[in-house]
N, C-alpha and C positions, 0 to 999 in steps of 0.2 A: 794816541798820537794823531794830531791833525796837521796835514800839510796844506798850505793855502797859497793860491796864486793871487796876484794883485787885484784880479777881478772880484775877489771875495774879501777885500780889505775893509773890515768894519770893526772899529775899536770896541764897540759895545758887545759884539760877538766874542771877541778875544777875551774881554773881561769875564763874560759868562762862562766861557770854557775854562779859564784859569780858576774861577771859583769852584768849579766842579772837579778840580784836580787833573784836568786834561793838559797834556803837553802840546804845544803848538809851535809851528815853524812857518814863517812867511817871509817874502821879500818886503823890503821897506818901501813905503809909498812916499815919494818925494813931496815935501811940503808939510808933512806931519810934524807937529811940534814935539821936539825932544828936549826934556828938561834934565838938568843935573840934579841927582838925588840929594846932594849935599847943600846946594845953594838954592835950588828951585828955579834957577834961571835957565833960559834956552841955551842949548849947546850949539856952538858953531862947528858943524861937521866938516865944512870946507877947511877951516883953520886947523882943526885937529888932524885931519887926514893929510893936509899939506905938510904938517910938522912931524907927525908920527908914522904916517903911511898905512896905519890900520887901527881898528878899534875893537875892543872886546870889554864891555863894561855894563854895569847895571844902570838903567836910566828910567825915567818916567815918560810915558807917552800921553799926549793930550794935555792942554793947558788946564782943563777942568777935571777930566777923569783921573789924570796922573796914574795911569796903569803901569805898574812895575814890570819891566821886561829887561831882557838882555839884548843889547845891540852889538852886532858883529859886522865889521866891514873888512873885506879882504880884497886886495888889488887884483885886477885882471890883466892879462897880457895887453900890451899897448895896441897891437893890431885889432883885438876885440874891442877895446875901448874906443878906438877911432871908428870902427864899424858902427857901434852903438850911436856915437855922436853924429855920424853922417845920416843915419836913419832918423834921428830926432830932428835934425835940421831940415830933412826932406819932407817932414810931415806937412800936409797941405792945410791942416786946420790951424789957422793962425792963433787960435785961443790956446793951443798947446805949444806955442813957440818956446823953446827951452831957454832958460836964463843961463848966464855964465856959470852960476853955482850948480845948476842941474847938469850941465855939460861936464863939469869937473867931476861930479859924483858918479857919472856913468863909467868912470874908470875903476869903480869898485863894485863888488857884489856885497850888498848891504842886507843883512838878515835881522829879523826880529824873532825872538824865541823866549820861552820861560824855562828852557832846559838849562840847569846849572852848568857852569864851565867844568866842574869836576866830573860831570857825566859825559858831556860832548865837548871835545876840543873843537876849535874853529875848522880844522881840516875834516873832522868827522861830520860836523854840521853841514859843510858843503857837499859831502858825499851823500848824506841823507836827503838833502833837498833835490839832488839829481834824480832821486827815485820818483819824484812827482810826475815827471814826463812818462816814466814807465807805467805808472798807475793809470795815467790818461790813456796810454796805448792798450792796456789790458781792458779797460772799460769799453774802448772803441771796438776792440776785437769781439767782446761779448755782444755788444749791441748790433754791430754791422754784419758780422759773419756767423755768429753762433746762435742767433735767434733768441736772445735773452728777453726781448720785449714781447715775444709771441707766447703768451701764457694762457692756460685754460682757466677762464674766470667764471665758469658756470656755477660752481659752488665754492664755498670756503675750503672744503677738503681738497677739491681738485686744484684749486689755486695753490695751496700749500704743496701738494704733490708735484705740480708742474714747476713751481719755483725751485724746489729742492732738486728735482731732476736736472733743470737747466744749470743750476749752480754746480752740481757735481760734474756735468759735462764741461762747463767752462773751466773748472779747476783741473780737470783731466787734461785739457788742451794746454793749459799753462804749464803743468807738470811735464807734459810730453815735450814742450818747447825747451824747457830747462835741461831735460835729459838728452835731447838731441844735441844741444850746445855742448854738453860735457863729453860728447863722443869725439871732439876735436877733429872736425872735417876740414882740415887744412886752413886756407885763408878765408873760408866761408863761415858766416855766422847766421843763425836762424832768425828769420824775420817773423815775429809773432803774428802780425796781421796777415801775412801770406799763408802761414801755417793754419791760422784760424779759418781762413777762406776755404782751404782744401778740406779741413776737418769738417766744416759746416756742410760742404757738398757731399761728404761721405758719412754724414750722421746716420743715415738709414742702415748702412753697412755695419757701422760700429754697434748700433742697437741690435742688429741681428746677431753679431758675434757675441755680444754679452749674453743674449738669450740662447746661445748655441743653436741658432737657426741658420739654415742656408738662405742666401738671398731670395731664392724662389719661395721658400716658406714664409719669409718676412713679407714679400710682395703679396702672396695669397692672403695672408692675415690682414694686411692693410686694405686690400680690395674688399674682403669680407666685412670688415668692421666700419669702413669709412666711405665707401663708394656708393652704396645703394641708398635710395630714398627711404625715409621713415614711413612705416605703414600707418596712415592716418585716415580715420573715417570722415573727418571734417574738411579735408582738403585733398584734391586730386593733383598728382604730379603731372608733369608734361606728357609722359607716355600714356597715362590713364586718360587724360583729356583727349589725346590724339586718337586712342582706340575707341573712345565713346562718341567721337564726332561722326555725324552722318556723312555718308559718301557724297561726293559732289554730284 
């Protein structure tokens, strides 16, 4: 299953995913040609939504590609629709000045998917798409607070070990977040980013606990393994150079 934001809207990619049997779900990009599968003619989304209030039907995307997809349009509350329209009108880039049709369509959540209606109802589809932001937050927590980008790349074996260790730690934090939320701590809810920041700062203590070491033992091991210069015959470190320097 692939969830896509509008920043990744590429019909050729959608077509390639569909050919591989991958389910996809994305927001609709305004201006994309939508064709009726019976007549092959463009659909007037404004006219349909004005009369029916919602859409859930099979269509073709792209005048040339004719990618078969399911188009689903669900109305949003009027305050949200007005907020979207105000933001669109306030855009300083005149090239993006919204047309009346575009402003009208901002009153709906419009989705594109190849998941059949028998599998996902429109309500389920909306709930699934909301997970996209959660996925974004998970990756942000991994990269910003859990050191996912800090990998040991000296050898292929060390890279694999480092990657698997990081993934296990990231998954542990996500699972911990869910378990804390299930404790029902009154009106408070667990913030994944804040939890990840705390867990990242305590990573050394967590590692020591997993190894059944005391914090002192863990620190001694780190000092022994990672603090001292390597013993090299071809290069002197700072203190060897200092000791070998002639007195003033």
